[in-house]
N, C-alpha and C positions, 0 to 999 in steps of 0.2 A: 120689531123700535122701541116698544119700551123694553125692554132686557138687557138693550145692544151696550146700555151706561152701566151695566153690572158687571165688573171684572173679575173672572174668576185666575184660578193657580194651578199649572201641572209642570210634572218635568220629562226633560229632552234630554236628548244630549244632545251632545257638541255638533250635529249636523241638523237638529231639529228633529229626531227621529224621539217621538213618548213612549216613554217607561211603561208598559204595560204588565196588570200582576195576574199568573195563571192561575186559571178555575177549573177543578176537575170535572166537577159536576158539570159545568158545560163546554168543559174542553174549549174555552176561547180565555181571552185577554180582556182583562175590564183597567179600563183607564180613568183615572181619579182628577176630578178638577174643584181646588178647596176654593170657600168661598172669602178663606181668609190666608194672608200669608205665611203666616208663623204656623199653620198648619204642611203646608207646602214645603218650610226648609226643612220639617221633620222627614219626611216623605224624600226628600234630597239625599240627608242624612244617610239615610238606609241606601240608597242607589250607590253612595260612593264606596259604601264600604261593602257593597253586592260587589264593585266593582273591584277595590281589592280584594278580595276573596278569590274573586274569578283570576285575577294578576296572577298572583302567588300562587295557582293550582296549575296554571297553565303552565309559569315557570318550574313548576316542581313536575311537569310530566314530558316538559323539555316543547321548545317550539312549536312543533307538529303537533294537534293536540287531535286527533281525527275522533275522540269516541265523544268530544264532545266534554268532558267535565270540565274543564275551563271555563265554560262559557257560564253567560245569565240566562236564566230558563230551561225550559225542560229538552225540548228538542236545539239543543246550541249545534250551532257549527265550532270549527276548531279554536281557531284564533279569539281572540278579544281585541277589539279595536277602542282603542286609543281614544277614539270621541265619546268612549262611554263614561271616559273620566271626567269629562270635559262636562256632566249634566248639569243641569242648571235650571232655575226657576221661571217659564214663561208665562203671559198671560192670554186667555182669550175671553173676548165677550161672551155673557150666558145665553145668549139668542141663539149664537152659534153648536154652546155646547148642547144644548136643548133638542135642540135640534137631530144632532149626531146621535142623542142618547134616544129618540122616538123612532129611527129606520135604522134595518137592518144591513148589517156590513162587514164587511172583513176584510184584513191586513195582513201583509206579508213579512212575518217576525223575521228580523234582518239573521237572529241569532238561531235561527232552525230550520237552515237550511232549505230554504227558499218556500218553505211551507206555509200557505197559509191559516189565518183562527181566525174565528168570530170575533169581532169586536163589538166591546160594549163602556156603553160609556153612563157615568155618576157622577151625580155632584156631590161633595162629603161637606157639612159644616161642622163649624167648632163645640167641640165637645160642651161647651159653657150652653153655650145656645140651643143644641140639644135639649139639654137638662132643664133649662129654661121652659122646652115646651113641654116634658115631661110632667113639670111641675101644673102646668095649664090643661093638659090634656092628657089622662095617664091612660094610652091606648100603648097594642103594641103596634100602634101605624111609628113611632117614634123611635122604636126599638129595631127597625127594621133598618139595614145599608142603603146610603143612597138617598134615606127618606134630609126634606130640609123643610125647616117650621118658618114659615114667615108668621108675624106679629103684627098686628096691627087692633085696635080700639073705636068703638062709633064712636061718632062727633068728631073725629083727629079727618082734618080734608087739606089741602095742600092745593094754592089757588093755580089754576091751571097753563099761568105765565111764570111758575115759579122755577130757579132753578132747580134741573136734573128728571124735569118733565118734559119729555120727548115730544114737539110740536104733531097735532095731530092726533096725540094718544087720551087724549081726552074730548070728549060732544064739547062742540061752544056751549060755552055758558054754564058749564058743567063744572061744578070743584074733580079735584082727583083726588083716589082713594088712596094713600099709601100706605103699602106692607115694608115691613122692615125687616134684614137677616139679624138683626139685634136688636133684644128689648131695650137694653139702654140710650138705644140711637133713636128708637119711639118716644121713649117718657122726656129725653131732651127736647124733642121736637114741641110735645104737650108743653111742657114748663114754660117753651118760648113763647106759644100762643095763649095758654091760659095759665099764665102764673100763680094766680090766685084760687084756682079751682080744683079740685081733689082729680085726680087722674082718674077715669071709669076703668070697670076691668078690661083688663089685655087679654085679647084671645088670639087665637094660632090658627091657620091653613098651611095645605102641603102644598111647598111648589109644583112637584112634578105633576100632580093630580088641577091643581090649577093653572097650568099651561099646556095640558089637554085640552081641561075648559076652553081653554081661550084659542085651541088652534081648531077644534073640533068643527065639522064643517056644520049651518045651520044651528050651532049649539044658541041656546038662552039662558045661558047662565048671569041673568043680569049684574050679577057681583063680581064678575073681569072686567064688566065693559069700561069701568072709568079707573083701574086698579094700576098705578105703578108702582113702580121697586125702586126700592131706597138702598141702593149700595153699600156697605160699613165702610164711612171716610176712611178709615187710617189702609183700606184695601183699593181707594180709589188711588189714593197718593202712591203707592207703592207699585200700583201698574202703572204709573206715568215712567216709572225707572226700568219696567223689566219689557224684555224680548219677547217679539211676535209669533218668532219661527216654529213654526207647526208641520208637520209632513204627516198628511192625510193619505192609510194607503201601507203603511209601515207602522211595526211598529218591534220595541224591543220587548219580550217575554222575560218578566222576574217571577223568581217561587214563594 
């Protein structure tokens, strides 16, 4: 419930089949979900280039491309569906994405001759947000792919009835402890509440670790009890106009 208000963005084809990147080490496909829309546009451009390259190779080889060289992916089927050329950005709520990330699953590669691959899911933050986290905590944690920083400051709270605080996510009579995906959003809220006070030290915690603490049976981590996740405002605006068609159990493997 607390994570549902946070949008993420990913790339699918014209039929809603997501693009996954083939990983040799795991022999599976990674699906990436971005916390900001602009990062997703870069991946969309890559998908469009891959489609154009595959179509060109298919044309050079002839309409029947039995060896798969014209397809996108390692074990591709012959022809390249036109739906791939209609690749677009869609949005999924963060709670759905994180649930996918912690469970084992397989998806059929539509360009893999019916073969199933392990499916992995990662949330990807904007590079500037990672760099901001590294300035606060210069450790290996935020150098790893799929790590997402959450910024917070002691003393900064939100009333339980604030917009964006999901009903029932905070104990009655308690204030919400907000974490932000972007440091500048935290600073803006602090200056709004305390315009004449100096901003305290900004701290950082990691999204995946936080989520696991939230869902751990019998978990006793009090720091997540009244935690609320404040989405990037621009992402919320972009999500309103984005599609939501996303087919689980299928993938298009890209190299």
